[in-house]
C-alpha positions as CSV (number, residue, x, y, z in Angstrom):
1,M,59.4,-17.6,1.2
2,S,57.8,-18.4,-2.0
3,T,58.0,-21.9,-3.5
4,E,56.9,-23.3,-6.8
5,N,53.5,-24.6,-6.8
6,E,53.9,-27.5,-8.9
7,G,53.1,-25.6,-11.9
8,N,53.8,-22.0,-12.5
9,P,56.6,-19.9,-11.2
10,V,56.1,-18.5,-7.7
11,P,57.4,-15.2,-6.4
12,P,59.7,-15.2,-3.4
13,A,58.2,-15.3,0.0
14,P,59.5,-13.8,3.3
15,S,61.9,-15.8,5.3
16,A,60.9,-17.3,8.5
17,P,63.2,-18.2,11.4
18,P,65.1,-20.3,11.6
19,V,65.9,-20.0,7.9
20,P,69.1,-18.2,7.3
21,P,68.8,-14.9,5.4
22,T,71.3,-16.1,2.9
23,S,69.4,-19.1,1.7
24,P,69.3,-19.1,-2.1
25,A,66.0,-18.5,-3.8
26,A,64.9,-21.2,-6.1
27,S,62.7,-21.2,-9.2
28,L,59.5,-23.1,-9.5
29,Q,58.9,-26.1,-11.6
30,A,57.5,-25.4,-15.0
31,A,56.4,-27.5,-18.0
32,A,53.4,-29.3,-19.1
33,S,52.6,-31.8,-21.8
34,D,50.4,-31.6,-24.8
35,G,48.3,-34.4,-23.4
36,G,47.0,-32.0,-20.8
37,E,49.9,-32.5,-18.4
38,A,51.3,-29.6,-16.9
39,P,54.4,-29.9,-14.7
40,T,54.9,-27.2,-12.1
41,A,57.0,-24.3,-13.2
42,P,59.6,-22.5,-11.2
43,I,58.3,-19.3,-9.7
44,P,60.1,-16.1,-10.8
45,P,61.0,-13.6,-8.1
46,A,58.6,-10.8,-7.5
47,P,59.7,-7.4,-8.7
48,Q,61.4,-5.2,-6.2
49,G,59.4,-2.4,-4.8
50,A,56.2,-4.3,-4.6
51,P,53.3,-2.1,-3.6
52,A,52.0,-2.4,0.0
53,S,49.2,-4.8,0.4
54,D,46.4,-5.1,2.8
55,P,46.0,-8.8,3.2
56,Y,43.8,-8.3,6.1
57,G,41.2,-5.9,5.1
58,T,42.0,-3.6,2.2
59,A,44.5,-5.9,0.6
60,P,47.0,-4.2,-1.5
61,Q,46.2,-4.3,-5.2
62,A,47.4,-3.4,-8.5
63,P,45.9,-0.3,-10.1
64,E,42.8,-2.3,-10.8
65,S,42.4,-3.0,-7.1
66,S,43.2,-6.7,-7.4
67,W,43.4,-9.0,-4.4
68,P,45.3,-10.6,-2.7
69,P,48.4,-8.5,-2.8
70,P,51.4,-9.5,-4.9
71,P,54.2,-11.4,-3.2
72,P,57.1,-9.6,-1.6
73,A,60.0,-8.4,-3.7
74,T,62.6,-10.6,-2.0
75,P,62.1,-12.9,0.9
76,S,64.7,-12.7,3.6
77,Y,65.9,-16.1,3.1
78,A,65.8,-16.1,-0.7
79,D,69.2,-14.7,-1.7
80,A,68.8,-13.9,-5.4
81,G,72.5,-13.6,-5.8
82,A,73.3,-17.0,-4.3
83,G,70.8,-19.3,-5.9
84,A,70.0,-20.4,-9.4
85,G,67.1,-18.3,-10.5
86,A,63.6,-17.6,-9.2
87,A,62.4,-17.5,-5.6
88,W,60.4,-20.0,-3.6
89,G,56.9,-20.5,-4.5
90,S,54.1,-22.4,-6.1
91,S,54.0,-21.4,-9.7
92,Y,50.9,-21.5,-11.7
93,D,52.0,-21.0,-15.3
94,Q,54.2,-23.5,-17.0
95,Q,55.3,-24.4,-20.4
96,Y,53.6,-27.5,-21.6
97,Q,55.7,-30.4,-22.5
98,Q,54.8,-33.7,-24.1
99,Y,56.0,-37.2,-23.5
100,Q,57.2,-38.7,-26.7
101,Q,56.4,-42.4,-27.3
102,P,59.1,-44.3,-25.5
103,Q,60.9,-47.1,-27.2
104,P,61.1,-50.4,-25.4
105,F,63.2,-50.1,-22.2
106,Q,63.8,-46.4,-22.8
107,Q,62.6,-43.5,-20.7
108,P,60.0,-41.3,-22.3
109,Q,61.3,-37.9,-23.4
110,L,59.6,-34.6,-22.8
111,A,59.3,-32.2,-25.7
112,P,58.5,-28.5,-25.1
113,K,55.2,-27.2,-26.3
114,K,54.3,-23.6,-27.2
115,G,51.9,-21.9,-24.8
116,S,51.3,-22.5,-21.1
117,G,48.4,-22.5,-18.6
118,R,48.2,-22.1,-14.9
119,G,46.6,-25.5,-14.4
120,G,49.7,-27.1,-16.0
121,L,51.8,-26.2,-13.1
122,I,51.3,-29.4,-11.3
123,A,49.1,-31.2,-13.7
124,A,51.4,-32.2,-16.4
125,V,51.9,-35.6,-15.1
126,L,48.7,-37.5,-15.6
127,V,48.8,-38.0,-19.4
128,A,52.4,-39.1,-19.3
129,A,51.6,-41.6,-16.7
130,L,48.7,-43.0,-18.7
131,V,50.7,-43.2,-21.9
132,A,53.7,-44.8,-20.2
133,G,51.3,-47.3,-18.5
134,G,49.6,-48.2,-21.8
135,I,52.9,-48.7,-23.6
136,G,54.3,-50.8,-20.8
137,G,51.3,-53.1,-20.8
138,G,51.5,-53.5,-24.6
139,L,55.2,-54.4,-24.5
140,G,54.6,-56.9,-21.8
141,Y,51.9,-58.6,-23.7
142,T,53.9,-58.7,-26.9
143,L,57.0,-60.2,-25.3
144,A,55.0,-62.8,-23.5
145,K,53.2,-63.8,-26.7
146,N,56.4,-64.0,-28.7
147,N,58.0,-66.3,-26.1
148,D,55.1,-68.6,-25.7
149,D,56.3,-71.7,-27.6
150,S,56.4,-75.4,-26.9
151,G,59.9,-75.1,-25.5
152,S,58.9,-72.8,-22.7
153,T,59.3,-73.9,-19.1
154,T,56.8,-73.2,-16.3
155,I,58.1,-72.7,-12.8
156,S,55.7,-73.1,-9.9
157,S,56.2,-72.3,-6.2
158,S,56.7,-75.2,-3.8
159,S,53.5,-74.2,-2.0
160,G,51.5,-75.0,-5.1
161,G,50.4,-71.4,-5.8
162,A,51.1,-67.7,-5.2
163,T,49.7,-66.1,-2.1
164,Q,49.1,-62.4,-1.4
165,V,51.7,-60.9,1.0
166,K,50.1,-59.2,3.9
167,R,51.7,-55.9,4.9
168,A,51.9,-55.1,8.6
169,A,49.8,-52.2,9.8
170,G,51.7,-49.0,10.1
171,T,54.2,-49.8,7.4
172,I,54.6,-47.6,4.4
173,A,53.3,-50.4,2.1
174,A,50.2,-50.7,4.2
175,V,49.6,-46.9,4.3
176,A,50.0,-46.8,0.5
177,Q,47.7,-49.7,0.0
178,N,45.0,-48.1,2.1
179,S,45.4,-44.5,0.8
180,L,45.9,-44.9,-2.9
181,P,42.3,-45.9,-3.7
182,S,41.2,-42.5,-2.3
183,T,43.5,-40.4,-4.4
184,V,42.7,-39.1,-7.9
185,T,44.6,-37.6,-10.8
186,I,42.9,-34.4,-11.9
187,E,42.9,-33.1,-15.5
188,S,42.0,-29.5,-15.8
189,E,41.5,-27.8,-19.2
190,S,40.4,-24.3,-20.2
191,T,38.0,-23.5,-23.0
192,S,41.0,-22.7,-25.2
193,G,42.5,-26.2,-24.6
194,E,45.2,-25.2,-22.2
195,G,45.6,-27.0,-18.9
196,G,47.4,-29.7,-17.0
197,T,47.3,-32.4,-14.4
198,G,47.4,-32.4,-10.6
199,T,46.3,-34.6,-7.7
200,G,43.5,-34.6,-5.2
201,F,42.0,-36.8,-2.5
202,V,38.5,-37.9,-1.3
203,F,37.2,-35.6,1.4
204,D,33.7,-37.1,2.0
205,K,31.3,-39.8,0.7
206,Q,29.3,-37.2,-1.2
207,G,32.1,-37.0,-3.8
208,H,34.0,-33.9,-2.7
209,I,37.7,-33.8,-3.6
210,I,40.3,-31.5,-2.0
211,T,43.1,-30.1,-4.2
212,N,45.0,-26.9,-4.9
213,N,43.4,-23.8,-6.4
214,H,46.1,-23.6,-9.0
215,V,45.3,-27.2,-10.1
216,V,41.8,-26.3,-11.2
217,A,42.4,-22.7,-12.2
218,D,42.3,-23.4,-16.0
219,S,38.9,-25.2,-15.8
220,L,37.1,-22.2,-14.3
221,D,34.8,-20.2,-16.5
222,G,33.5,-23.0,-18.7
223,G,36.5,-25.4,-18.8
224,K,36.6,-29.1,-18.4
225,L,37.6,-31.0,-15.3
226,T,38.0,-34.8,-14.7
227,A,39.2,-37.0,-11.9
228,T,40.7,-40.5,-12.4
229,F,41.1,-43.1,-9.7
230,P,43.9,-45.7,-9.5
231,D,41.6,-48.4,-10.8
232,G,41.2,-46.4,-14.0
233,K,37.6,-45.2,-13.4
234,K,37.3,-41.6,-14.6
235,Y,34.6,-39.1,-13.6
236,D,33.6,-35.6,-14.8
237,A,33.8,-33.0,-12.0
238,E,33.0,-29.4,-11.3
239,V,34.5,-26.8,-9.0
240,V,32.4,-26.2,-5.9
241,G,34.6,-23.4,-4.6
242,H,38.2,-22.2,-4.7
243,A,40.3,-20.0,-2.5
244,Q,43.1,-18.3,-4.4
245,G,44.6,-16.7,-1.3
246,Y,44.9,-20.1,0.5
247,D,45.6,-22.1,-2.7
248,V,42.8,-24.6,-1.8
249,A,40.0,-25.8,-3.9
250,V,37.1,-28.3,-3.6
251,I,35.7,-30.1,-6.6
252,K,32.8,-32.6,-6.7
253,L,32.5,-35.7,-8.9
254,K,29.4,-35.9,-11.1
255,N,27.6,-39.2,-10.4
256,P,30.1,-40.3,-7.7
257,P,30.4,-44.0,-6.9
258,S,28.7,-45.2,-3.7
259,D,31.8,-46.8,-2.2
260,L,34.0,-43.7,-1.8
261,K,36.4,-43.9,1.1
262,P,37.4,-40.5,2.5
263,L,41.0,-40.3,3.8
264,A,41.3,-39.8,7.6
265,L,42.4,-36.3,8.5
266,G,45.2,-35.9,11.1
267,D,46.1,-32.9,13.3
268,S,48.8,-30.7,11.7
269,D,49.2,-28.7,14.9
270,K,50.6,-31.8,16.6
271,V,53.1,-32.7,13.9
272,A,56.7,-32.6,15.1
273,V,59.9,-32.1,13.2
274,G,61.3,-35.5,12.3
275,D,57.9,-37.2,12.0
276,E,57.7,-39.6,9.0
277,T,55.8,-38.4,6.0
278,I,54.3,-40.1,2.9
279,A,53.4,-38.1,-0.2
280,I,51.1,-39.4,-3.0
281,G,50.7,-37.8,-6.4
282,A,51.4,-37.9,-10.1
283,P,55.0,-36.5,-10.5
284,F,55.7,-35.8,-14.2
285,G,52.7,-37.8,-15.2
286,L,53.5,-40.9,-13.2
287,S,50.1,-41.3,-11.4
288,N,49.8,-43.0,-8.1
289,T,53.4,-42.5,-7.1
290,V,54.3,-42.8,-3.4
291,T,57.4,-41.1,-1.8
292,T,58.5,-40.8,1.7
293,G,60.5,-38.5,4.0
294,I,60.1,-36.6,7.2
295,I,58.8,-33.2,8.5
296,S,61.8,-31.0,8.0
297,A,60.4,-27.8,9.6
298,K,57.1,-26.2,10.5
299,N,55.5,-22.8,10.0
300,R,57.6,-21.9,6.9
301,P,56.2,-18.7,5.3
302,V,55.6,-19.4,1.7
303,A,54.3,-17.0,-1.0
304,S,53.3,-18.1,-4.4
305,S,51.7,-16.8,-7.6
306,D,51.6,-17.4,-11.3
307,G,54.4,-14.9,-12.0
308,S,52.3,-12.8,-14.4
309,S,51.9,-9.0,-14.1
310,T,48.4,-9.4,-12.8
311,S,49.1,-12.3,-10.5
312,K,47.7,-12.5,-7.0
313,A,49.7,-14.1,-4.3
314,S,48.8,-17.1,-2.1
315,Y,50.3,-17.3,1.4
316,M,50.7,-20.2,3.7
317,S,52.5,-21.1,6.9
318,A,53.7,-24.4,5.5
319,L,54.9,-27.8,6.6
320,Q,58.3,-28.5,5.1
321,T,59.1,-32.0,4.0
322,D,62.0,-33.8,2.2
323,A,59.6,-36.3,0.7
324,S,60.1,-36.1,-3.0
325,I,57.5,-33.7,-4.5
326,N,57.6,-32.8,-8.2
327,P,55.3,-31.2,-10.9
328,G,52.1,-33.3,-10.7
329,N,52.1,-33.8,-6.9
330,S,50.2,-30.5,-6.2
331,G,47.0,-31.1,-4.4
332,G,47.9,-34.6,-3.3
333,P,47.9,-35.7,0.3
334,L,50.9,-35.6,2.7
335,L,50.3,-38.4,5.2
336,D,51.8,-39.2,8.5
337,A,53.0,-42.7,9.5
338,S,49.5,-43.8,10.4
339,G,48.1,-42.8,7.0
340,A,46.2,-39.7,8.2
341,V,46.4,-36.6,6.1
342,I,48.5,-33.8,7.7
343,G,48.8,-31.5,4.6
344,I,48.2,-30.8,1.0
345,N,51.3,-30.9,-1.2
346,S,51.5,-27.5,-2.8
347,A,55.0,-26.1,-3.7
348,I,58.7,-26.9,-3.9
349,Q,61.9,-25.0,-4.0
350,S,64.0,-26.1,-7.0
351,A,67.6,-25.6,-8.0
352,S,66.5,-25.1,-11.6
353,S,66.7,-21.6,-13.0
354,G,63.7,-22.3,-15.2
355,G,60.8,-19.9,-15.2
356,L,58.1,-18.6,-17.6
357,G,59.4,-19.2,-21.1
358,S,62.0,-21.7,-19.9
359,T,62.3,-25.1,-21.6
360,G,63.7,-26.8,-18.7
361,Q,61.9,-28.7,-16.0
362,S,62.6,-28.3,-12.3
363,G,62.4,-31.1,-9.9
364,S,62.7,-32.0,-6.2
365,I,65.8,-31.2,-4.2
366,G,64.2,-32.3,-1.0
367,L,62.4,-29.0,-0.2
368,G,58.7,-29.4,-0.4
369,F,55.9,-27.5,1.2
370,A,52.4,-28.5,2.2
371,I,49.3,-26.5,3.4
372,P,48.6,-27.7,7.0
373,I,45.4,-29.9,7.0
374,N,43.9,-28.0,9.9
375,Q,43.8,-24.9,7.8
376,A,42.8,-26.7,4.6
377,K,39.9,-28.5,6.4
378,Y,38.4,-25.2,7.6
379,V,38.7,-23.7,4.1
380,A,37.2,-26.7,2.4
381,Q,34.2,-26.7,4.8
382,Q,33.6,-23.0,4.0
383,L,33.8,-23.7,0.3
384,I,31.4,-26.6,0.5
385,K,29.0,-24.6,2.6
386,T,29.0,-21.2,0.8
387,G,31.2,-21.6,-2.3
388,K,33.4,-18.7,-1.0
389,P,36.5,-18.6,1.2
390,V,36.6,-16.6,4.4
391,Y,39.8,-14.9,5.5
392,A,40.8,-13.6,8.9
393,K,42.0,-10.0,8.9
394,I,43.4,-7.3,11.2
395,G,42.2,-4.4,9.0
396,A,45.6,-2.9,8.2
397,S,47.8,-2.5,5.1
398,V,51.3,-3.8,5.6
399,S,54.4,-3.4,3.5
400,L,55.5,-6.4,1.4
401,E,59.1,-5.2,1.0
402,D,61.9,-7.0,2.8
403,G,64.2,-5.5,5.3
404,T,61.6,-3.7,7.5
405,G,62.4,-5.8,10.5
406,G,58.8,-7.0,10.7
407,A,55.4,-6.2,9.1
408,Q,55.3,-2.4,8.9
409,I,51.9,-0.7,8.6
410,T,52.0,1.5,5.6
411,D,51.2,5.2,5.5
412,S,48.3,4.6,3.1
413,G,46.3,1.7,1.8
414,S,45.7,0.6,-1.8
415,G,44.1,3.2,-4.0
416,G,44.7,5.9,-1.5
417,S,42.5,4.4,1.2
418,A,43.4,4.5,4.9
419,A,46.2,2.2,5.9
420,V,44.3,1.3,9.1
421,E,40.6,0.5,8.5
422,S,38.4,2.7,10.6
423,G,36.7,0.7,13.3
424,G,38.6,-2.4,12.3
425,P,40.5,-4.8,14.6
426,A,43.8,-2.9,14.3
427,D,42.2,0.4,14.8
428,K,40.4,-0.8,17.9
429,A,43.7,-2.1,19.3
430,G,45.4,1.3,18.8
431,L,47.7,0.3,15.9
432,K,48.8,3.2,13.6
433,P,50.7,3.7,10.3
434,G,54.4,3.3,10.8
435,D,54.0,0.7,13.6
436,V,56.2,-2.4,12.9
437,I,54.6,-5.7,14.0
438,T,57.3,-8.1,15.2
439,K,55.3,-11.0,16.8
440,L,51.9,-12.6,16.6
441,D,51.4,-14.7,19.8
442,D,54.7,-16.6,20.0
443,S,55.5,-16.5,16.2
444,V,58.2,-14.1,15.1
445,I,57.1,-11.8,12.3
446,D,59.9,-10.7,10.0
447,S,57.9,-9.3,7.1
448,G,54.4,-8.5,5.8
449,P,54.0,-11.8,3.9
450,T,55.0,-13.7,7.1
451,L,52.3,-11.9,9.0
452,I,49.7,-12.7,6.3
453,G,50.5,-16.4,6.5
454,E,50.2,-16.4,10.3
455,I,47.0,-14.4,10.3
456,W,45.4,-16.9,7.8
457,T,46.2,-19.8,10.1
458,H,43.5,-18.4,12.4
459,K,39.8,-18.0,12.1
460,P,37.7,-14.8,12.3
461,G,36.9,-14.0,15.9
462,D,40.2,-15.5,17.3
463,K,42.0,-13.3,19.8
464,V,45.7,-12.9,19.1
465,A,48.5,-11.0,20.9
466,I,50.4,-8.6,18.6
467,T,53.7,-7.1,19.6
468,Y,54.8,-4.0,17.7
469,K,57.4,-1.3,17.8
470,R,56.7,2.4,17.7
471,S,59.3,5.2,18.1
472,G,61.8,2.7,19.5
473,S,59.4,1.4,22.2
474,E,57.8,-2.1,22.2
475,H,54.1,-2.7,23.0
476,T,51.8,-5.7,23.0
477,V,48.0,-5.5,22.4
478,T,45.3,-8.1,22.0
479,V,43.5,-8.0,18.7
480,T,40.2,-9.8,17.8
481,L,40.5,-10.8,14.2
482,G,37.8,-9.7,11.7
483,S,36.7,-11.4,8.5
484,R,36.5,-10.9,4.8
485,V,34.5,-13.1,2.4
486,G,35.8,-14.0,-1.0
487,D,39.0,-13.5,-3.0
488,N,38.0,-10.1,-4.5
């Protein structure tokens, strides 16, 4: 299934059990503000008849051989006829919106802005938060000053002074207090001035910050990137590496402070449905916002893209949570009850029918998706080490169309190449064009995109059991995963 990245519209992704095939597809959040904020935009459904892709070796591509392959036409659990608009997925392009100056005691209003940028997907929140904060502070000072006269009365506590309340360890308040200082609001701007806001968190003491690829996309190729901490300190930053297929990026602060406190990383493999979750981010520009929920499901296949004709899909086997996630939360940490990071907030399903060109903003309906931290940690380490992502592959081109009953190996690869890479993992295991892969280890595979997401949860060199059907008979073989370096 595809979800909206907080930002641009994301194409529908394949459904994964136990999601009912009739679940409505939702559009991604979209909208960003003139101040550099870019709310996530709903992801429009991918066009039917999407070309076969080779996410594992010769990834399917558009005529210009782009990679990774475009998202599937219609995910099994995204019923275009039942929902309001686009499919699941993180969307990268959004329309920019601007918070108007709020009047006292009134909520700020968003005004649509012409133009959009991928970074605005989830980034639209920061500026709004700063503006709202500044106005709130100013109003508070004015009211206090105007009421400061000789007739005022001072009320003091019986104890003779206020004392700071201590929060018990393990409470949401304690987790928030410990984690907020290690989160940042990221502003990404292209050379043309387009961009938006997102979230990130401290990965190490050297100044590396983890976030989503679509949060920093606009700043690539000469753009501008900054990170602001809750205490108001702002730092220039640069992209160390980004993985479009995983939707993970690592940036580094220029002249980082010496007192950085990395967030503790948990084990996403040990997360259970029903576990408590805490999300931190900048929804709609409200920086340093904390929301709570639970793990609603695991291993949700999610496909996302920016919805453009040249878009390349990102795939994940996501953690699903009902913690409120909105445009601006992308790239922020999803924490467990102890305060350890278990995922990176990346996408949502929204009931809004908004999409590219839409003036509406989509918001949380309790269906958020996060990249498991075990996968994100591996990707981040590769990006810091080499600047390039490394993907596991089976060396076969699979269909991205729905209704194949699994991941069907196509008759030919992209650009007329062989569907099964000669001497590759699939070839060595005896897989052939026309075979339909139905399981990878114990995970049910219902489509090509689902297989891609599952493969990418592994590392090159891992051995996996692949079950497939050929001429009505079922077979199981062991495949040693190969590797491919880079997004192209």
